[in-house]
N, C-alpha and C positions, 0 to 999 in steps of 0.2 A: 459452412466457414469453419475450419480447425486451425489451431495451433499448437503444438507439441514443443516442450523445453526438456532440454538434459542437463544435467552437470555433476557428474560423477554419479551420486546412489541418489541425487534430487531428482526426481520430474514434476514438470507443471504440464497439463493439459487444459487448452481452452475449446469448447464446441460455439459458436455464436447461432442458438436454434433464432426462429422468426419473435419471440417473445423473451426469452431468459437465455442469460449465460449460465451454461454446463460447464463447470471448473472445476480439478481436482490438484492435489499439491500431497506428493507422498515423498519421503525422506526415509530409507532403511524399512521399506515394506509398510510403514505407517501411513496411511492415507486419510487425508481429510478434503472437504471442499462439500459443493453443493449445486444448487440451483437458483439462482439470482435474477427477478425480474431487470430489466433494465433501467425501469423509472426507480428502482430502490437502490441503487448502485449511487453513491452521492460523487460528486466532480472533487470536490475538497479532499482528495487522499493523500494520505504522507509517504514517504520514502523513508526505508528502514534499512540499515546495515544489519543483516543477519550474522553473528560471528558462529563459527561452526567450530574453532578452539579459539580459547581466551591465550594464543601466545605471547601475547606479552606477559602475561602473568608466569606463564612458563621460562620466560626469560628473566625475570626478575627472581625468581625461586632458584633457579639455575645458576647466579649469578652470585647468589646469596650462599648457595648450599656449597660453590667454588670457594668463597672466602673461608667458610668454616671448616671445609676439608684443607686448604691451605694451612689456616694457622695452627691447624692439627699436625700437619706437618713439618710444620717450623720446629713443633714442640719435640717433636720425634727425631729432628733431627742429630742431636748429641747421641743418643742410642741407636743409630740406625739397625733397621732389620724389617722383618716382615710387615709391621703395623704402617711403618714410614712410607714404604713401597704402595702398601694399600691405599693410605692417605693422597699419594701423589698421584696413583691413576685415578680414585675420584676425583681430585682436585680439574685433573685434564677432560675427563668427561664430561662435569659440571660444567663446565668454561666454555666446552665445544655444544655442549647442548642450549647454553644460554645464549651464544656469538649467532646461532642457527636459528632460533626460534625468534631471536630480536630481528633479523633479518628475514624472516619467513612471515613474521606477521602483517605488514601489508600488504602485502600479496594476498594472505588468503583470506583479508578482510574484503580487499575488493573484490575478490573472486564468489562473495559469499553476499553481494547485496542483493537485495530485491526490494519492488515495490509492493506496499502492504493496501490494500484497499478496506477499508473497515465496513464491513457489513457484517450478518448474523452469522455467516459461515464464509471467515475471509479468503478475499482472492486475493492468492499470493502469484505476483509475477516475478521469475527469476530476470535480473538486470545485466539482459545477453542483447545481441544485435534486433531478437525478434521484441524485446520489451515495447518502443517507441510504436510499432504497428498493432501490438495487442492494446496499448493503453487507444490510441489513436479509433481504434475500430471500436472498443468500448465507448468512448466519449460520442460517437458519431449515432452508435445504437441508442443508446439514453436519450440523446437530443431529439432523435427521431420519434423514438417511443413517448415522452413527455409531451412533445408536440400533438401527437395522434390523438391522446389523452386528455390533456387538457387544453388544446389548442383553439377549441370552440368556445364559444359564448355561452354558458347555462343560463336560459332564460329565466328558469325558477328558482336560482340562487340571487343571493343578495346581491344588489351592486357593488357594495364596500367589500364585500370578499372577491367579486370578480375583479375588480379592481388591482386589490393587493396580490392575487393570482397571476394576472398580465403582468404586473409588475416585476414577478419573481420569474414568470418565464422569460423576460425582456433579460435581467439580469444574468440569468444563468445561459441565455445564448440560445435556447430553443425557438424564438421568435425574432421578426426583425424589429428597427425601429418604425417602419411601415405597417407591420401587422399590430405591432401595437398601436399604433396611433388609430387604425380601423378597429382595434377591438373598444379603445376606449372611445370613439364617434359613436359605435353600435350601442356600448351602455350608455352613452349620454341620451341618445332618442328614446333608450327603454326605461330611464329618469323620468325624459319630459312625458312620455306617452302615460307611466304611472301616475303622474304629477296631474294631467289633464283629466283622469280617471276618478282622482280621488276629487278634483274641485269639482265635478259634474255630480258625484254622489252626495257630495256635501248644498250643493244647491236643490236636487232632489229632495233633499231631508226638510 
């Protein structure tokens, strides 16, 4: 299964291999990404607004430049000439830039949103119509990988460690309440058997 996203000169690609997610993120030819096993992808990811341009700062700078140019134009009025005309044109341009960037800023920021999953090679998903489907597929693959790798009781592990493991799997949603109860019952039986063997050894001694 593959997903591809595109917004302007930004590209994001995702390939769901059997054991890992192959992902890449490229902007202006600068590509980054990697291969991340599903069980290493955290579920507690964050949502970030990546701003391609800080237009609100351009807006403030344009407005300030317009005020300065306006003050210069007012001083030049008693002696009109080329300096006054230049200041007036600069005033108009700076104010126009400030107004345009002020209204364009929210649009640019909303278009530049993305979901960032913090792993060794960050997984960056563009916030478009395909984003929910990609996130849902990542969740399903991750839970399936965790279930396959950790879902069975390890007879050689310490019972306390196994109890914590299955509690964590239940909290993550990788196993159901019924599966958790069955694992706890199996661990309880293993503890009882271990205790009986220990008692028998004590009697032999």
